[in-house]
N, C-alpha and C positions, 0 to 999 in steps of 0.2 A: 455137657459140652464142656460149661468152663473150667471141669475142673480136668477132663480129661486134655484139655486145652494147654492149660499148666503146667501138670500133672508129666511132659515133657521139656516142657518151658525149664522149671524145677530138678528135672534131671540132667539136662545138658548146662545151670549153671552150676551143678555143684560135680559136676561130670570136670567141666573144662578148668576148677581148681584143684580139682582130689590127685587127678593123673600127675601135673608134677611130686608130685611128695610121694612116687614108686620111681619117676622115672632120674631120677637124682644119679645113679652108678648108670646109665647113659646120655649120662650129659657134663657128667664128671672128666671126659675127655677132652668132649671144647670145650671147657670151656669149668677151667681147675681152680675157684675159687667153692665153689661146690664141693673139693675135698673135706670142704673140714663141714661140724653136724654144725657148729654157730651159724658160718657163714649163712648153709641154708634154713640152717628158724629164721635167721635175719631175713631170709627172701620168703618163708612162711606166715612171718611177724610182716611185715610189712606190708602184707595185702586187706590183716586181719583191722591194722591199727588204720588203714582207711577203711575199708567199708566199714568201722566202729562207727567212725568222724562223721558220715558221709548217711551212717541208717536215720538221725533223726531229722539231718534234712530231707528224704527222701518220703519220711512218713508225712511230713507238714507239706512238702510235698501234692503224695498219693494223695490225701485227702480233699487239693482246694484245684486238682489239672485231669483231666481225661484219664484216666485207666492198662484203658488198652494203650494208649500210643504211652505211655511211661516206660507201661511192660517189655514192648515194641523195639520199642528205642533201647532201655537197655539189654535186649538178645544181642543188635544189634553191634553194637560197639564193644560188648562181654564179643564176644564170639573174633569179632578182627582177631581183637586183640590175642584172641586161641591163635588166629590163627598166624596172623606178625610174631607171634614169643620163639614161632619153628623158623623166623630171619638174623637169628638173632646170635652173633657172635661172644658177645663178653660182658660181667656181669652186672654192669652196672647200664645194659642196656633192660634188658632180662630183669634190675630189679626194676626197675621206671614201668615196664608194662606190668609188669604184677602189682604193682599201686595204681594204676588205670581202671584193671580188673576190677578192685579189689571197689571202687568207689563205684563201676557202675554193675559189678549187679549189686549193688550197694542198694540199690533201686526198685531191687525187684521185689523180694519176699513181701515188701507193706503194705505196695500196693495188689502184690497176687489174694495173699488172704487177706488184707481186705473185702479186694473184690468177689472173694470165696462165701464169707461173711452174708454177708449184702443177697448173694444169691441163695445162699441151703440159712434156716431159721432152726431152732428149737433141736426138730428128734433127727438133725442132716447134719448139724454142724460138722460136728467131732469125731464125724463118717469121712466129710464130706474133707475136712482140715488132715484127716488122717492119711486117708486117699493119696489124698495135696505131699500127703507129705514121704509118702515112698516109690516118688520120682526123687526123694533126693535120695532116698540111699539108693537103689537103683545108680542112679546115677551117681551114686561114689561108689559100689563098686564095680562099675565098666572104671570110674574110673585109676581103682587099681586092676585093671590091665592093660595099663600108658607100659609099663618096664617089657612086660611079653607085647604088646604092636611094637615100641619102641628096637624091640631086641630084630622078630624077624626081618624087619626095614629099620627105616631111623628113627629118633625120635624130631627130629624136623618133618617127619610128612607124618607122624599121630598128630601135631601138630597142626597145622597146615588141615589130616581129614575135619579133624571135627569140630573145626576150628565156621572148617566153609557149608557142616550143618544145620551149626549155628544161622547161619548169615541165613541159610533158606529157609528156613522155618518160618522164623521171621515173617517171611514173605503168607506162607500161612497164615501165621498172627490174625493180618490187615486183613485177613481176607473174610477168617470167618470167630476171629471175637470183640467181645462187647461188652460197653459198660454198664452196669447197675445203678446208679444214682436211685439212696431215696429223696421221697422229691421232699415235703412238707423240713426234712430238712433243712436242703439247700437253700427254702423255703426258711425258717428258722433262722442261718444262716446269716443273710440278704438280711436280714431283718437288725438283728445285732449286731454287724457287726458293718464299721467303715469303710474299710482300705484292709492290702494284704496285712501290713504292720502290725492292725488293732487285731487282724484272724488267726493269725501266728498267737500274739499276745496272749487272746483268748485261753487258743489251745491249750496252750502250759500252763497259763492258769490251775486251766479245768485239771491237763493229770497232777500237773504235783501237789493240784488242794485238795486230795485224792491220798488217803495214806492209804487205799490197802490195792491204790499204785504202789506207790514205793515198798506195796514184800509185794507184789506182784513184780517187781524188779530185779525183786532182793532171789526169789524163785525160781526167775527165768536166769541166770545171772550163777550164782555157786554151779547149778548143774555143768554149767559150761569152762568153767575149769575143764573137768575129765571129757565133757562132750568133745571142744577142740583140742584136750590131748590122743583121742583114741581117732579122731575126722584123720590128723595134725602126724601122729608118731607110731599108729599100731604096725604102720604095713614095719618100721625100726624093732618094737619090741619082734614081732612071729618071730624077725629072722633074729635079734641076738638074743631069746628066750629057747625058741626051737633047732636054733642052728639050723638055719634054711636061708637060699642065694634070696634075694627081691625077687627076685624071678614068679616064683613061687609063695612065695611072704606074700607081695603085691596078693594079686586073687585072689586066697586062700583069710588074711586075714578083712577084707572091703567083705569077700560074697559073705561075710561070717557075719559080719556083724550090721551089712545091711539083709538078709534073710531077715535076723532076730531085728529089726527092731521093724520091718514089714512083719512079723507076722503079731509084735505089740503095737503096730502105731492103729492096726482096722478092729484088735480085738480089744483095745482103749476108746477106741472111737463108740464103738460098738458097745460095749461097757456105762462107758458115759452118755451117751445120748437115754441110753434108761435108764438109770439108775436114776437121771437127773430130774425124770418127769415123778419122780413117786421124794424124792429128796435134791435143794436146790443144791447142793453140796455137789452132789456124785459126782463132776464136774469134778470138785477140786481133792475128793478121796480117793476116786485114779489114777491124778496127775502124782500124790503119797503115795500109792502103792507102782505106783514107776519105780520114782527117783527111788523107794526104800529097794528097791530091788538089784539094784544099782553097786551098790555100797560095800556088798557084797564080791558083790560082781567083780574092781577092781581090786580088792585083794588078794581073787583066782588072779584077776590079768598080771600085778606089780610084779606078784614074789613064788608064779607058779610054772614050771620044766620041764612041764611032758603039756604033749595033747590034747591028753583028755581034761587039765588045769587054767592050759592056755584059753583055746579054743569054751570051752566051761563060761568059763568070763567073761568072753568075746560073748557067746550068745547069751547071757543073761544078760549082760549093759545091754544090747538089747532089746529085746522085751521088754527093758523097766524102764528105759530113755525112748520110745516109740511113743511107749502107753506116756510119758510126762510133755510126751513129741505132738502126740496129738491136741490135748488138751488147754495148751498158754492159748493161742489167737478164741479161745470157746471159754474159758477162763472170765478172757481180759472183753471179754462181749455180753461178761455178768455184770461189768461195776463202771463201762465209761458206755458209752453213746458211737454210733455208726459214723458221727463225722469228727471224733477224735482215734478212732482206733490204730489209721494208719500211726500215725503221728504217736501214738500207745505203742506200739510194737516198735516202730521208730526208735528211740525210746530203751527200749527195749533189750533189739536186738544190737545195744549197742553198747554197752554197759553188759550184756553175755558177754560180746567179740571181743571190751575190751581186757574181760576176766582173759581171755583164749588169743588173746595174740603177748597179752605177757607169761601163761603158762607154754609156749609158743616155744616162744624165746629159753625161757630157764627150764625147759626137758634140753631142749641144741643144750647148755649147757652142763645138766644131768649127763646128758648122750654119752657123755667130750671124758666125764667123768666115771663112768659106767657102774650111775646108778638112776637111767628110767625106769625104773622097776619099781625099784623105791618110792621116789618118790609121785609116780603115778596112779601107785595106792595110798602114798597120805590124800589125797581130794579125795577122799571117802568125806572126808569132816565136815568140809563144807554143805556137804551133799546129803550128811544128817541136822543140819540147823538148817537150813533150806525147810525140810520135808520136817521138823520141829517148829518154825518161823507156820508155816502155808497151814498147819491144824488145829495151831490155837489164835491166828486172828482171821483169816478169809468165812463171814460168812455172807454170804452175797445175801439181796434183796427181792430182785429177779434170775428167771433166768438166760433172758435177753434186753441191755435198756436200754435204754429208745430215746429217753431224758433226760438234759443233765443237772 
């Protein structure tokens, strides 16, 4: 039930943020600043900078309050922002709303993933996280239809419609979503901390004092360079490489990535859950295999000029990234106890999104200079480093760490 409920939230989370990337052309007539790729890159990047700064805060909050209400509030705010984006008529107002969306959406992922991890142990954890992640991919794919809907109606109507859907769904969560906490973890937390600040410092001390957590953060951050580049620039890349307009490139690119990621995340979840029954590094090996697939995929995407090369690269990238995505929180659970996992994932998210914000802005300039494909292909280098570090350093002692 909780995976099914949060799957829809994940879908709305990515759909509302993603559809802006395909509606640039439709919006340019009303907001002239969007005519340059650099300004559009700034608009996409502000979301990422705010999202990144809020992520560790969101994780620390999620470890300490009722996650149900945090999720409900997060969804309601970003859906209200989506609706309001259909009312703006200048770049500055759109920029501010995009920043607010970044803050509100950041509150969801640490809370949602830690809640699922508390419901699902051992044999189902990677698959449960993976199924949830498919909601992100489907949302990304549906966001690709933003340009199509905007072409048939208007970009204002698109924002209004999807924002209203999210506001209605927040009511569904109020009725059916329930919190789940480990009673022993809460009792121990109360005994070992004397206040809010002490509790926060204790969490940060445990996380940053764990060498494996630093490795996991790098492992998460390095693939975020190409991961966020794909999310924000794949429609543009398809349009430029295949010489098709954005109304076609948007759905083709996002559906290809989403469908292949769907396959990767389910396969990666099942494989990791079975592998860890025989080997404690099973989740780690699964993530490494997934990232290894993205390396040749980035080269095909960056330099390909045919439908076979570009779509093939997107398929391999989606499958590999899906296998990686299904096992991030489960790997974290092998090194960090349940009462610090949301904070840990929030910090991971921050490093990953900072990488994404940097690369999104950089690729805006690359697009203006005609080097988008080449610079995307170069992002295979940090991914290769992440795979090497993961395999040589992470050696878990537990399938699910329960105490600090």
